[in-house]
C-alpha positions as CSV (number, residue, x, y, z in Angstrom):
1,M,-15.2,-14.7,-72.6
2,I,-12.7,-12.1,-72.2
3,G,-11.1,-13.8,-69.7
4,N,-10.7,-17.2,-71.6
5,L,-9.0,-15.0,-74.5
6,L,-6.9,-13.7,-71.8
7,S,-6.0,-17.3,-70.1
8,R,-5.1,-18.4,-73.6
9,N,-2.9,-15.8,-74.6
10,I,-1.2,-15.9,-71.3
11,V,-0.4,-19.8,-71.8
12,S,0.7,-18.7,-75.4
13,A,3.3,-16.4,-74.1
14,V,4.5,-19.1,-71.4
15,A,4.9,-22.1,-73.9
16,A,6.6,-19.6,-76.1
17,L,9.0,-18.3,-73.3
18,T,9.2,-21.9,-72.2
19,F,10.4,-23.3,-76.1
20,F,12.9,-20.3,-76.5
21,V,14.6,-20.8,-72.5
22,A,15.1,-24.7,-73.7
23,A,16.2,-23.6,-77.4
24,I,18.7,-21.5,-75.6
25,T,19.8,-23.6,-72.4
26,P,22.4,-26.5,-73.2
27,L,21.0,-29.9,-73.0
28,S,23.5,-30.9,-70.5
29,A,26.8,-29.2,-68.6
30,E,29.9,-28.7,-69.8
31,E,32.1,-32.2,-69.7
32,T,35.1,-32.3,-67.9
33,F,38.4,-33.8,-68.8
34,S,41.1,-35.4,-67.4
35,S,44.8,-35.1,-69.2
36,E,47.7,-37.5,-69.9
37,P,51.2,-37.0,-71.9
38,L,51.4,-38.5,-75.6
39,T,53.9,-39.5,-77.3
40,I,54.0,-40.0,-81.3
41,Q,56.9,-41.5,-83.0
42,T,57.6,-41.6,-86.5
43,L,58.9,-44.2,-88.9
44,D,62.2,-42.3,-88.6
45,G,62.7,-42.4,-85.0
46,K,61.4,-38.9,-83.9
47,K,59.5,-38.2,-81.0
48,H,56.9,-35.7,-80.6
49,E,55.2,-35.1,-76.9
50,F,51.4,-33.7,-76.4
51,T,49.4,-33.5,-73.8
52,V,46.1,-34.3,-74.6
53,E,42.6,-34.7,-73.1
54,L,40.9,-37.9,-72.8
55,A,37.3,-38.1,-74.7
56,T,36.4,-41.6,-72.4
57,T,32.5,-41.4,-72.1
58,D,29.6,-40.9,-74.4
59,A,28.9,-37.2,-73.4
60,Q,33.1,-36.5,-73.6
61,R,33.1,-37.9,-77.2
62,Q,30.2,-36.2,-78.1
63,Q,31.2,-32.9,-76.7
64,G,34.8,-32.8,-78.0
65,L,36.6,-29.8,-78.8
66,M,33.4,-28.1,-79.4
67,H,32.9,-24.0,-78.1
68,R,37.0,-24.0,-78.3
69,K,38.2,-20.9,-79.3
70,S,42.3,-21.8,-79.7
71,M,44.0,-25.1,-78.0
72,G,48.1,-24.8,-77.5
73,Q,50.2,-26.2,-80.4
74,T,50.9,-29.5,-78.3
75,N,48.0,-30.2,-77.1
76,G,44.7,-32.3,-78.5
77,M,41.9,-35.0,-77.7
78,L,42.2,-38.4,-77.5
79,F,38.9,-40.0,-78.1
80,D,38.9,-43.9,-76.9
81,F,36.0,-45.8,-78.4
82,K,36.7,-48.7,-76.2
83,M,36.3,-51.7,-79.1
84,D,37.4,-51.5,-82.4
85,R,35.0,-50.5,-85.1
86,E,34.7,-47.8,-88.0
87,V,34.5,-44.1,-86.5
88,T,33.1,-41.3,-88.1
89,M,33.2,-38.0,-86.8
90,W,32.2,-33.8,-87.6
91,M,33.5,-30.3,-86.8
92,R,29.6,-29.1,-85.9
93,N,30.1,-26.5,-83.3
94,T,33.9,-26.6,-83.6
95,L,36.1,-23.2,-83.9
96,I,39.4,-24.5,-84.9
97,P,40.6,-26.7,-87.8
98,L,41.8,-29.8,-86.9
99,D,43.8,-32.8,-87.9
100,M,42.3,-35.9,-87.2
101,L,44.3,-39.3,-86.7
102,F,42.2,-42.6,-86.8
103,I,44.6,-45.1,-84.5
104,S,44.5,-49.1,-84.7
105,K,44.0,-50.6,-80.8
106,A,48.0,-51.3,-80.9
107,G,48.5,-47.3,-81.0
108,K,49.5,-47.3,-85.1
109,I,47.9,-44.5,-87.3
110,E,45.6,-46.0,-89.7
111,H,44.3,-42.9,-91.5
112,I,44.9,-39.2,-91.3
113,H,42.3,-36.6,-92.1
114,A,44.1,-33.4,-92.0
115,G,42.6,-30.0,-92.3
116,A,39.3,-30.7,-91.0
117,V,37.2,-27.5,-91.2
118,P,35.2,-25.8,-88.8
119,H,31.6,-25.9,-88.5
120,S,31.7,-28.7,-91.2
121,E,29.0,-31.3,-91.3
122,S,30.4,-33.4,-93.5
123,I,31.1,-36.9,-92.3
124,I,35.0,-37.9,-91.6
125,S,35.6,-41.4,-91.8
126,S,38.1,-43.6,-90.2
127,R,38.4,-46.1,-93.6
128,G,38.7,-48.9,-91.4
129,A,38.2,-50.5,-87.6
130,V,39.9,-48.2,-85.3
131,R,40.3,-47.7,-81.4
132,Y,41.1,-44.0,-80.9
133,V,41.2,-41.0,-82.5
134,L,43.5,-38.1,-81.8
135,E,42.8,-34.4,-82.9
136,L,45.6,-32.0,-83.2
137,N,45.2,-28.5,-84.7
138,G,45.1,-28.2,-88.2
139,G,48.2,-28.7,-89.9
140,S,49.9,-30.4,-87.1
141,A,50.4,-33.7,-89.3
142,K,52.3,-31.9,-91.6
143,S,54.2,-29.8,-89.4
144,F,55.1,-32.2,-87.3
145,G,56.0,-35.0,-90.0
146,I,53.2,-37.3,-88.5
147,K,52.1,-40.0,-91.4
148,T,50.1,-43.3,-91.7
149,G,51.9,-46.1,-89.8
150,D,53.8,-43.9,-87.2
151,T,53.1,-45.1,-83.5
152,V,51.1,-43.4,-80.9
153,R,52.1,-44.3,-77.3
154,S,50.2,-43.4,-74.0
155,A,48.5,-44.7,-71.1
156,Q,45.3,-44.5,-72.7
157,I,46.4,-47.0,-75.3
158,G,48.2,-48.8,-72.9
159,N,51.6,-49.2,-74.5
160,I,54.1,-46.7,-73.0
161,N,56.5,-49.6,-72.3
162,Q,56.3,-51.5,-75.8
């Protein structure tokens, strides 16, 4: 009887320890991202150059900029959803405020959500079908004068020479 009780306690302890370790261990390894230059051309002809990381797989899009403590002023992340569709984003586990630029297949900025709040789980919608989302530091759209209707050019979008 004491052996059974001791055995059950050990099994319970092992189960609790396994649950604890599983809860604190990431589900997958950190994703790595390639990067490329990207240009935003405003309607008044100004060009702003950025270097962006590319999120092109499901795992990369899921991780995005989570857990980053900072990002360079002319850096960002371009999410490619591979098809035109309504896109929703959130800021879970994202530590820095972001501006989200929702971009058509042709590279036109269709909607800007400025100042996404760190850690917020509020849904941020593209407000229509888009192919790409560009995340920049919060306040970048305003400071660079980027507006809806401006054009984003990059190799990933495929419109560099247009």
